[in-house]
N, C-alpha and C positions, 0 to 999 in steps of 0.2 A: 901815698900810703894812708890807710885808715886804721886807727887803734881802738880797741874796745875790750871790755871785760866786766865780769861780775865782781863787785867789791862787797864783801859780806861783813857785817858788823855784829860781833857777839860780845857777851860779857854777862856778869851778874846783874840783878835788878838795880836800877836807880844809879847807875854809873854815868848816865848821860849819852847813851847810844842814840836816842831819837834826836836829841839836841844836836849831836854831831852830824847826823845825816842831814837834818834840816839846814845846818850851817853850810855844809858842802854843796848840797843841791841848790840852795838859795830859795827854797820854797818850804812852805809848812806842810810836810808830808805826814809826820807822826805827831800824835798828841803828846803833850809834855805836862806832867805834874810833878810835885815833890814826892808823891806816893810811889812805892815800888810796884812792879808788875803792871804798870800802865799799858805797856804794849802787849797785845795778845796774839797778833798775827805777824806773819812775815810780810813786810811792806817794802815795796820797791820804789825808789826815787831815781829818775833817769835824768842825767845831765849830758847834753849833747853839744858838740861843736862841729865845725866844718869837717875836721879830720879825726874826730874821736867821739866815743860814747862811753860814759861810765854808768853802769847799772848798779846802784847802791841797794843794799838790802838790810833793813832794820829788822832785828829779830827780838822776840821776848827775852827778858832776863833769865839766865839759866838758874833754876831752883834746885837745890841739892836734895831737900826733903819734900817731895810732892805729896799733896794731900788729896788731889782730885784728878780724874781722868783728863780734865781740861789742861791742868798744869803739865801732865805727861806729854800731851800734844804740843804745848808751848815749847817744852824742852826739845822735842823732836824738830820743830821748826829751826831752832838754833844749831842742833847737831847735824841737820841735813846740809848745812852750808858747806861742809867739806867736799860734797859731791860736785859742786859747781863753782867753787871759788877760784877766781883768777888772782885775787888778792884777799886775804883775810885780816881784818883788824880786830884785835882783842882789846877791849876797853876796860880799864881799871881806874881806880882813884887811890891817892896815898892813904886815905883813911879807911879803905875797905878791909873788912875782917873776913878771915876764912875764905878768901877768894880762890885760893890755889888748891882746891880739893883734887884728889886723885882722878876723879872723873873728868874734870876740865883739863887737867894737864895731859891726860891720855888722849883726850880729844884733839887738843892742839898739836900734839906730837904726830897724830895721824894725818894732819892736813899737809898735803904735798905743795900747795900754792905758797907763794911768799907770804910771810906773817909779819904784821906790824904790831908792836906793842904800843897802845895809846894810853898814856897816863893823863887823865882828864881832871879838871877842877883844880889845876895847880895854883890858881889864884887864892884858894882857901887854905893852903898848907904852906909850911916852911919848906925851903929848898932841900933841907936834910931829909925831910919825910918823903919828898919826891924821889930823891936819889936812893933812899932805902927801898922804895917800892920797885924801882928798876933793878936794883941789885938782887932783890928777892926773886923776881921772875927770871933774871938772867942766870941764876943758880939752878933753875929748874929746867929750862930749855932755852935755846938760842933763837931769838927772833931775827928777822932779816933787817928790820929797821925799828928805831925807838923814837917816840915823839912825846913831848911834854906840852900839853895844850890846855886851854880853857875854851870849850866849844861854845859856852854861853856867851863869852866875851869875844869869841873868834880870835883868840890869842894863839898864834902859830898854826892856825888852820890853813893859812896860805902856804906855809912850808909843807904841811901834809899833803895838801892838794897837788903841789908841784911833784912830790914824790909819787903820788898815785899816778899822775899823768906819765911820769917817766917809766913806771913799771907796767903800764898797760901793754898787753901783747897786741900784735897785729891781728886785726879781725874786722868783721862786718858790723854795720849797725843792726843791732838786734830788735830795735823798736823804731817806729817813725821818729824823726828828729824833733818833731813838735810835741811828742808824748812825754808827760811828766811822771807817770806812775802806771803800774799794772792794775791798780785798783779803780773802781768806778766812783762816780760822784755819790751814789747811794751809800757806798762803803764809808766815804769820808764824812758824810752827813751823820751817820750812825756813830762814828768815832767822835765827832764834835759833841753829840749828846752825851756819850759816855764820859767824855772829858769833863763836862759840866757836872755830871753825877759825882765824879771823883772830887771835884772842887767843893760841891755843896754839902754832900753827905759824909758822915763820919764812920769810923770803926769798920765793921764788916760789910755794911750795906753796899758800898761801891763794887766790892769784889764779888757780891752775890747777884749782880745785875748783868743783863745782856740787852743790847738795843737791836731791834729788828725794824727795818723800814717796810711798812705795809704798802704804802702808795707814795709815788713821787711823780707828780704831774707838772709839766712845764707849759705855760701858756702866755698869751699876751692879754694884759688887763690894763684898760685905759691907756693903750698905746705903749705900755712898758712891759718888759719881761717879768714874769711872776711864777713862783713855784708853790705848789700846794703839797704839803708833806704830812703823812700820817705815820706815827711810829709807836711801836710797842716796847714797853720796858718790862723785861722778865725779871722776877725775883724767885728765890728758892723756897720761901716759906710764906704762909698767910700773914704771919705777924709782921713781915717786912713791908707789906703793901701799904698799911696806914702811915708807916715812916716815910715811905716815898711821897705819899700824898701830902703829909704834914697836916697840922691843925687847920680845919676849914679849907684844905686844898692849897694852902699858901706855899708850900715847898715845891709842889709840882708846877705851880704857876710861875714861881721864880725860875725853876729849871727851864720851862718853856720859854720865858722871856730871854734868859741868858743864851740859851741854845739858838733861838731864832736870830738874835743879834750876830752871833758868830757865823751862822749858816749864811746869812745875807752877805756878810763880808766875803766868805768863801765862794759863793755862787755869783756874787755881784748882781743881785737882783732882790726884789721884795719877796718875802716868804710868809706863807700862812702855815703854821706848825701846830699839830694836835698830837698829844701824848696820851697813851693809854697804858695802864699797869696790869700785868697778868702774872699769875703764879704758876710756875712749872717746877714742881718739887724736885730738888736735888739734880737740877739740869746739868750741873758741872761734872756729874758722873754718869750721865746718860748718853751713850754713844750715838744713838739715833738723833737725839736733840742736838748734840754737839755738831753732828754733820749738817743738820738743818741750819744751824747758826753759822756755818762756814768754817768750822774747825776740821783740820785733817785733810783739807782739800789743796 
């Protein structure tokens, strides 16, 4: 027999959904920073064995008060998981505030698939705080199973993994067994650059940017694999362009160096990376631009 299923991960921003998927899949699929709203797309990570296939789906954090069309689309990615969930994991943390809004509770109640409550980051809180978080959610709706974990330190993730395997329905392999994600290398390269923007720049700047890969050429240079990559960084206002560049171009140079190092590790080859900055006014509210950037697809 062969077992397979779509295992969807949802929750508010910054609760560790991406860290959890990366820990379970064993690969670096989603970018991780300490800043909220890091994940903008629904990203699949595929874990296959001889008789099973788990298709994990990391989703953007659910935002209660959306300010932009982009954030509405991000919420839709999360809420759409009820349509194809074989197992749904709702991730929370003991210190999370106002996580049980009516919209989220109503969404979870509408999911017919088995629901797992994942209380993450337990290494940062007292046991009583962890217990209180479980009690709070248990008073709102009943989950099929409850797990207390630290995704970052992989504490109890093995127990969670075993439970997921046990709850997989019988089914076919939905993807080739050697495939790790539904996303392309170009997508992950753009995500790596965006991750470095989140790390280097402050305040609103990272949230106002989008990265688009213009050219991705792979070739052999001096007998070794080589990739030539050109990428555009979009910002929403003219005043943000010099901030991205930095004094004398120092910040974008730093961004290029840090991005190139991580891209070389990801692609396992030498990389030539060039970055350009463009202004697209209010792109986060422009439906046509959002579609061009890959949102809503």
